[in-house]
N, C-alpha and C positions, 0 to 999 in steps of 0.2 A: 662765969665759974660754975653754976648751976648745970650748965650743958655740959662741961668737961665731967663733971662728977658723974653724970648720968653716961657720957661715952665711957671714961674709966669701968662704970661699973659693967655696961654691956660689953665692952674687952674681955673683963674679968670671967664675964658669964663664958663667952666663946673660948678663952683659954679653959675652965673646967671642962668645957664639951670636947676641945679638942683633947686635953687630956685623958678624957674618957674614951674618946676614939682612939687614943694611941694603945689604952689597956686592952681594949676588942682588937686590934691589931696583935698584938703579940698572944692575945687567946687565939685568934686565927692562924697566927703562922704556928702555935704549938699543935692545933687542930690538922692544920695542913701537914706536916712533919707526922703525926699519928696515921692520917690519910693515907701518904706515901707509903709508911711502913708495912700497911696491911697488903697491899697486892705484892710486894717484894718478898712479906714471909709467905704468902701463900705460894708464890711461884718455887721459893726453896722449896716448899713443903711437897707441891708437886714433881719438882724435879727428882726428889731422894723418890717419893712413889714409883715414878717410871723406871728409876735405878733398880729398886728391889722388884718390881714387875719385871724386868729384863732378867733379872737373877733367878727370879721363880722359873720365866719362860726357860730359861739354859737349863735348870733343875728338871722341868718336864722332859725336854731334849733327851736329857741323859736317860733318863728313866723308859722311854720310848725305847732308846738303843739298848738299854739291859732287858726289856721285854722282849726286843726282837732275838738278841741273843739267847735268851731262854727259849724263844722258839725252837729257833737252830739246835740248842742242844737236845730239846726232847724230842725233834726230828732224828736227829743223829742216835739217840737212847734207841728210840724204835727201830733204826735201821740196825744196831748194835744187838739188839735183843733176837732179830730176826736172823743174823749170822750167828747167834748163841745156838737157835733152832737146828740151823741148819747143821751146825758144828757136832751137836748131838746126833741128829741123822746120821753124819757120816761115822760118826763112834759106833752106832747102831750095827750099821752097814760094812765097818770094817772086814775085810776077810783074812788080813795076816797080820802079825804084831808091828810092822813097818805103818800101815794103814792106820793102826789103832793108836798109835804114838802120835803120828801125825795130826789124827782129829783129835785126842785127847789134848795136846798142844794148842790147835787152834780155838778148842773149847774154853782152854784156862785165858785164852789171851781175850776171846771174847767178854769171859765172864769179868776178867778184870777191867777190860774198857767200860763194859756196862757199870759196874761198882763205882768208876773213877767217873762217869758221866752222872749217875745218882746223885753221889755226893756234890758233885758242880753244880746241879738242878736244884737239892735242895739248898745250897750256898746262894742260888740265885733267887730262889722263891723269898727265903728270909730277906737278901736283900733290897728287891721290888718291894715285898710288905713294909719294910721298914721306910723306903722312900715315898711309898703312896703315903704314909700317915705322914711321915715330915712333911709332904707336901699339901696335904689338906690342911696341916694346923698352918703353914705358911698362907696359904690361901685365905683361910680364915683370918689370920691376922692381917693380911694386906685389903682384905675386905675391910677388916674395923678401921685400918688405917685409912683409905680410900673413904667412908664415912665421914671420920673424923673430920678429912680435909675439906669437904664437900658442907659439913657442917660449920667449918672454920670460915670457909668461902662466904655463904651465905648469911654467917654475923657480922664478916667483914662488910660486905655490900650493904646490911641492913645498918651497921655504925656508918659506913659513909653515907649514906642517903639521910640517915638521922642529924648528923652532923651539919652536912650541908644544907637540912633544911632549917636548922636553929644557929646558924652561925649568927653570932653575936653582932659582928658587924651589920648584917644584913637589916637585922632587927632594930639596931642604933639607927641605923642610916634612914630606916623607915619612918622610924617614929621623930627623929630629930631633922630631917629635912629641909623642912619648913620653919625651923627655929633658928638653925645657923647658915649665915650668910659670910661670906668671907669678907674681912674690912678691907677697906682700900686707905692706905696712909701716903700722905706728904709727907719725904723725908724733912721736910723744913718743919713741921709741927710737930715731932717727934712720936714714939711709940705708943704715948698712952694718949697721946689725943685724937685716935682715929676714930671715927664712925665709921658704922656701916653703910656703904652707898655714899659716903660724902669725904672729900681728902680733908 
């Protein structure tokens, strides 16, 4: 009878340890789920960052196109100003009223063309400056987002390393592995009649 009491006590102790192990397993499962969530969250953030960077590149391409158009307009303005100067020369060299009227009409057309181009260039300058300012702001925002994602990634890596290092099960197993041995039981003697190592 004394032996069975000792065996029952030993079995109860083992059951308590198994319950403790089960609690640790639940904590490990929670940590595992948290560890799986970190890379998924980082991947989603990096995907969003890549999408925003692509939009910024598209905006930069549009700005480059606007700047190219501005250069073309400026070149055309210089051509129009040269034409206006030529028309002015023709006006001063006109020998009769017909040449004078034709030169005056040409000068008026080139003057209108110059004014129209100057207005177009003024609008382009304003649009280009607004786009450059907006792109600079967005680039700053994206850089901040990139730094934030990098920081989150580093924090995530450290959390993962920390959680893996302080895994409750690994500590529990290390301290208890020598104390717990699986009982071997004979079905004929019943569950509480088990002793470690003896049927």
